[in-house]
C-alpha positions in Angstrom: -2.6 7.3 -25.3 -3.5 10.2 -22.6 -7.3 8.6 -22.6 -5.8 5.3 -21.9 -3.7 6.5 -19.1 -6.6 8.1 -17.4 -8.5 4.7 -17.5 -5.4 2.4 -16.2 -5.9 5.4 -13.3 -9.7 4.3 -12.9 -9.2 0.7 -13.0 -6.6 1.2 -10.0 -9.2 3.2 -8.2 -11.5 0.2 -8.8 -9.2 -2.6 -7.7 -8.1 -0.2 -4.7 -11.6 -0.3 -3.9 -12.6 -3.6 -4.4 -10.0 -4.7 -2.2 -11.0 -2.4 0.5 -14.3 -3.6 0.3 -13.7 -7.4 1.0 -11.3 -6.6 3.6 -13.7 -4.8 5.6 -16.0 -7.9 5.1 -13.1 -9.7 6.8 -13.1 -7.2 9.3 -16.5 -7.4 10.4 -15.9 -11.2 11.0 -12.7 -10.8 13.0 -11.9 -9.8 16.3 -9.1 -7.3 15.6 -10.8 -4.5 14.1 -8.1 -1.4 14.0 -7.9 -1.2 10.7 -11.5 -1.0 9.9 -11.5 3.0 10.0 -8.5 2.9 7.1 -10.5 0.4 5.1 -13.4 2.9 5.3 -11.1 6.1 4.3 -9.9 3.9 1.1 -13.5 2.4 0.3 -15.2 5.6 0.3 -13.1 8.5 0.4 -10.0 8.1 -1.6 -10.2 9.5 -5.4 -14.2 9.6 -4.8 -13.9 12.9 -6.8 -12.3 14.0 -10.1 -12.5 17.3 -11.5 -11.9 18.8 -14.8 -10.8 22.2 -15.7 -11.1 22.4 -19.5 -9.1 26.0 -19.9 -6.2 24.2 -18.1 -6.5 20.6 -19.5 -6.2 19.1 -16.2 -7.7 16.1 -14.4 -7.6 16.5 -10.7 -8.3 14.0 -7.7 -8.3 16.3 -5.4 -11.4 19.3 -5.0 -10.8 21.6 -2.0 -13.8 23.6 -1.8 -15.1 25.0 1.6 -18.6 24.3 0.6 -18.7 21.2 -0.5 -16.7 18.3 -0.9 -13.0 17.6 -0.4 -11.7 14.6 -2.2 -8.5 12.6 -0.6 -5.8 9.9 -0.8 -6.3 7.5 2.0 -2.3 6.4 2.5 -3.3 2.9 3.1 -1.0 0.2 2.4 -3.5 -1.8 0.6 -4.2 0.9 -1.9 -3.1 0.9 -5.2 -3.2 4.3 -6.2 -1.4 5.6 -3.0 1.2 3.2 -3.3 2.2 3.8 -6.8 2.5 7.4 -5.8 4.4 6.9 -3.0 6.9 4.5 -4.7 7.7 7.4 -7.2 8.1 9.8 -4.4 10.7 7.1 -2.4 12.6 6.8 -6.0 12.5 10.7 -6.4 14.0 11.0 -2.7 16.3 8.3 -2.8 18.1 7.5 -6.5 21.1 9.7 -5.1 22.0 6.4 -3.6 22.3 4.7 -7.2 25.4 7.0 -7.0 27.2 6.4 -3.5 30.3 4.2 -3.5 30.9 0.9 -1.1 27.1 0.0 -0.7 25.7 -3.1 0.5 22.2 -4.9 0.4 21.7 -7.0 3.1 18.7 -9.1 3.7 17.8 -10.4 7.3 15.4 -13.5 7.8 13.8 -15.5 10.3 12.2 -18.9 10.2 8.6 -18.4 8.7 5.6 -17.9 11.3 1.8 -18.5 11.4 -0.6 -15.5 11.8 -1.1 -15.6 15.4 2.4 -14.9 15.7 3.3 -12.8 12.9 2.5 -9.6 15.3 5.0 -10.3 17.6 7.5 -11.7 15.6 7.8 -8.4 13.7 8.3 -6.7 17.1 11.3 -8.9 18.4 12.8 -8.4 14.9 12.7 -4.6 15.3 14.2 -4.9 19.1 17.1 -7.0 17.7 18.0 -4.7 14.4 17.6 -2.0 17.5 20.0 -3.6 19.9 22.6 -4.2 17.1 22.5 -0.6 15.2 22.5 1.6 18.5 24.2 -0.9 21.1 26.2 -3.4 19.9 27.4 -1.4 17.3 27.2 2.0 18.3 30.8 3.2 17.9 30.6 2.2 14.3 27.9 4.6 13.3 26.4 2.4 11.1 24.4 4.7 8.3 22.0 2.2 6.9 18.4 2.3 5.4 16.1 -0.9 6.7 12.4 -1.7 5.2 10.6 -4.1 7.0 8.4 -6.4 4.5 6.7 -9.5 4.8 5.3 -12.4 2.4 3.2 -14.9 2.3 3.7 -18.9 1.5 0.5 -19.9 -0.2 1.1 -23.8 0.0 2.5 -23.8 3.4 -0.1 -20.8 4.9 2.9 -19.3 6.7 4.4 -15.8 6.8 7.9 -15.0 6.0 8.8 -11.6 7.7 12.1 -10.4 6.4 14.6 -6.9 6.4 16.2 -5.7 3.4 18.9 -2.9 4.3 21.0 -0.9 2.0 24.4 -0.1 4.4 27.6 1.6 4.1 30.7 0.0 4.5 31.4 -3.9 3.8 32.7 -4.6 7.8 29.5 -2.9 8.9 27.3 -5.1 6.8 29.1 -8.3 7.7 28.8 -7.1 11.4 24.8 -6.7 11.3 24.7 -10.2 9.4 26.6 -12.3 12.4 24.9 -10.4 14.8 21.4 -11.3 13.6 22.1 -14.5 13.1 24.0 -14.5 16.9 20.8 -12.6 18.7 17.8 -14.2 17.2 19.1 -17.7 17.5 19.7 -17.4 21.0 16.5 -15.4 22.3 14.3 -17.5 24.6 11.1 -15.3 23.7 11.4 -16.1 19.9 12.1 -19.7 20.7 9.1 -20.2 22.9 6.5 -18.4 20.4 8.2 -20.6 17.5 8.0 -23.8 20.1 10.9 -25.0 18.9 14.9 -25.5 20.2 16.6 -25.3 16.9 18.2 -22.5 14.8 15.4 -19.9 13.7 18.0 -18.1 11.1 20.4 -20.5 8.9 22.8 -19.5 6.8 21.2 -19.9 3.6 18.4 -17.5 4.4 20.3 -14.7 4.9 21.9 -12.6 2.0 24.8 -9.9 1.1 25.8 -8.3 -2.2 27.0 -5.3 -3.5 24.4 -2.5 -3.8 22.8 -2.0 -7.5 20.1 0.3 -9.0 17.5 -2.7 -8.8 18.1 -2.9 -5.1 16.3 0.2 -4.5 13.6 -1.0 -6.8 13.4 -3.5 -3.6 13.3 -1.2 -1.1 10.6 0.9 -2.5 8.7 -1.2 -4.6 5.5 -2.2 -2.2 4.8 -1.9 1.0 2.3 -5.2 0.7 2.6 -7.6 -1.1 -0.8 -8.8 -2.9 -1.0 -12.5 -3.6 -3.4 -14.8 -5.7 -5.1 -18.3 -5.2 -5.0 -20.1 -8.6 -8.6 -21.2 -9.3 -8.5 -24.8 -11.5 -11.8 -26.2 -13.3 -11.5 -29.2 -15.6 -7.4 -29.2 -14.9 -7.5 -25.9 -16.9 -6.6 -22.4 -14.3 -9.7 -20.2 -15.1 -9.1 -17.0 -12.7 -6.6 -16.1 -10.1 -8.4 -14.4 -6.7 -6.3 -12.3 -4.5 -5.4 -13.8 -1.0 -7.5 -11.5 1.0 -7.5 -13.3 4.5 -3.4 -13.1 4.3 -3.9 -9.8 3.3 -5.8 -8.9 5.9 -3.1 -10.5 8.5 -0.3 -8.8 7.3 -2.1 -5.3 6.8 -3.5 -6.0 10.5 0.5 -6.7 11.7 1.8 -3.8 10.3 -1.0 -1.6 11.6 0.5 1.9 12.7 4.2 0.5 12.7 6.9 1.9 10.7 8.1 0.1 7.5 11.2 2.0 7.2 14.1 2.7 9.7 16.9 5.1 9.3 20.4 5.2 11.0 23.3 7.4 10.9 24.1 9.3 7.6 20.4 8.6 6.4 19.0 10.0 9.6 18.6 13.3 8.1 16.2 11.7 5.5 13.6 10.8 7.8 11.3 14.1 7.1 11.5 13.0 3.2 10.4 9.5 4.0 7.4 10.1 6.0 5.2 10.5 2.9 1.7 11.8 3.3 0.2 12.4 0.0 -2.6 14.9 0.5 0.2 17.1 1.5 2.9 16.6 -1.4 2.1 18.3 -4.9 0.3 15.4 -7.2 1.1 15.7 -10.9 -2.4 16.2 -12.5 -3.1 14.4 -15.8 -3.2 16.3 -18.9 -5.6 15.8 -21.2 -6.7 16.3 -24.8 -9.8 18.3 -25.4 -11.1 15.9 -27.8 -11.2 13.1 -25.2 -12.9 14.0 -22.4 -16.1 15.6 -21.5 -16.5 19.2 -20.4 -15.6 20.9 -17.3 -17.3 19.7 -13.9 -17.0 17.1 -10.8 -17.1 13.9 -11.3 -17.8 11.1 -8.6 -16.6 7.6 -8.6 -19.4 4.8 -9.2 -18.9 1.7 -8.4 -21.7 -0.1 -10.5 -20.4 1.8 -13.7 -16.7 1.7 -12.0 -16.3 4.8 -13.7 -16.6 8.8 -12.7 -20.1 9.9 -13.4 -21.5 13.8 -13.3 -24.7 14.5 -12.1 -26.2 13.4 -15.7 -24.5 10.3 -15.3 -21.9 11.0 -18.5 -18.5 9.1 -18.1 -15.4 11.3 -17.4 -14.2 9.9 -20.5 -15.9 10.2 -24.2 -13.9 7.2 -26.1 -13.4 4.5 -23.7 -10.4 2.2 -24.3 -12.5 -1.4 -24.7 -9.5 -3.6 -23.5 -9.2 -1.7 -20.0 -13.1 -2.2 -19.9 -12.8 -5.7 -20.1 -10.3 -5.9 -17.4 -11.9 -3.8 -14.9 -15.3 -5.9 -15.3 -13.4 -9.3 -15.0 -11.3 -8.1 -11.9 -14.7 -7.0 -10.2 -16.4 -10.5 -11.4 -13.6 -12.6 -10.2 -13.0 -10.8 -6.7 -16.0 -8.9 -5.5 -17.7 -11.5 -3.4 -19.6 -9.3 -0.8 -21.4 -6.9 -3.3 -23.4 -5.8 0.3 -20.3 -3.8 1.2 -19.7 -2.1 -2.4 -23.6 -0.9 -2.2 -23.0 2.6 -1.7 -22.1 2.7 -4.7 -25.4 0.9 -6.6 -26.6 4.3 -7.2 -25.3 7.6 -8.4 -23.9 9.0 -5.4 -25.4 12.8 -6.1 -28.8 10.7 -5.8 -28.1 9.2 -3.0 -26.9 12.3 -0.8 -30.0 14.2 -2.1 -32.3 11.4 -0.6 -30.4 11.5 2.7 -30.1 7.8 2.3 -26.5 7.9 3.8 -25.1 9.5 6.6 -23.3 13.2 5.7 -20.8 13.8 8.5 -19.0 17.4 8.2 -15.6 17.5 9.7 -13.1 20.2 9.5 -9.6 19.5 8.9 -6.3 21.0 10.6 -5.7 23.2 7.1 -9.4 24.4 7.8 -11.0 22.6 4.9 -14.4 21.1 4.8 -14.6 17.0 4.6 -18.0 15.8 4.2 -17.3 11.6 4.8 -20.2 9.2 4.1 -21.3 6.1 5.8 
């Protein structure tokens, strides 16, 4: 049903804001606060306003008005809303690969590292890949799409950075694989980081196979993977909490770093891969008249986990009870610092009137006015 589609969107928005609030809590106790601005944008500005146009039967999450509010997407890698939009956009622009011949899917790995070395290991991996494609194999003119990712091993408390590559020509793929193993295992800098003389790449950590449609999803499916820690009580699993510390470390390591790298014939896709959601034409949710309230502006309330108008009326008339339960369950299990989330404890319209939070007027490059709240 259409009404469930909007409620699922609200569920995603709630999860993203809870994740941002908890990462902000970790940021307060951490020396590295580079992603703090990004998290504030995700918590307070991303999808904070929804507007209904009854005549067009549309719900929009971007409302542009030079005199008042502007709600924007945050483009954050930890935002579930923005990542789902990016994933759809990536697929639209890269699905032509499904019809190409002689494509191979290559996975390059390295030994798991600790959180202290993660950022430096990623840097060395980039340098090595650049050395292989731009210098050593320059004559081959390799055409490839590379995606850097990092996973987390909960039991060992280590991080696993790796690269997925879609590459043309089997000979090029095998050459990259062999040179990766050679350069990484000979790297003095990496061995010093790991404090070992053993090889950092083994044959079982490398993978080469014929490209399939499912491999395209491996390239676009996520920016950062969210891991959960199982909590047991009396031998039974009760809840699954997100491992926020690992998520914070990975987000910080990837801060202002490209996850996509393009070479050869695919380099022309560079502008299509660098997606700014605020400049994209986002498909609006079309609804039926009986399911939604009247025209107006609805602002997100953290306490209600819903979009409310000035009279505290919900954007949805008939709610899906199961989705509502899932929202409340997620908040109960994961929101461990309610003070960071306190901005939503009241109706945001009342907060603005009372001037209990600071209002900052910002002019964007496109001459739209944004009101940010702190």
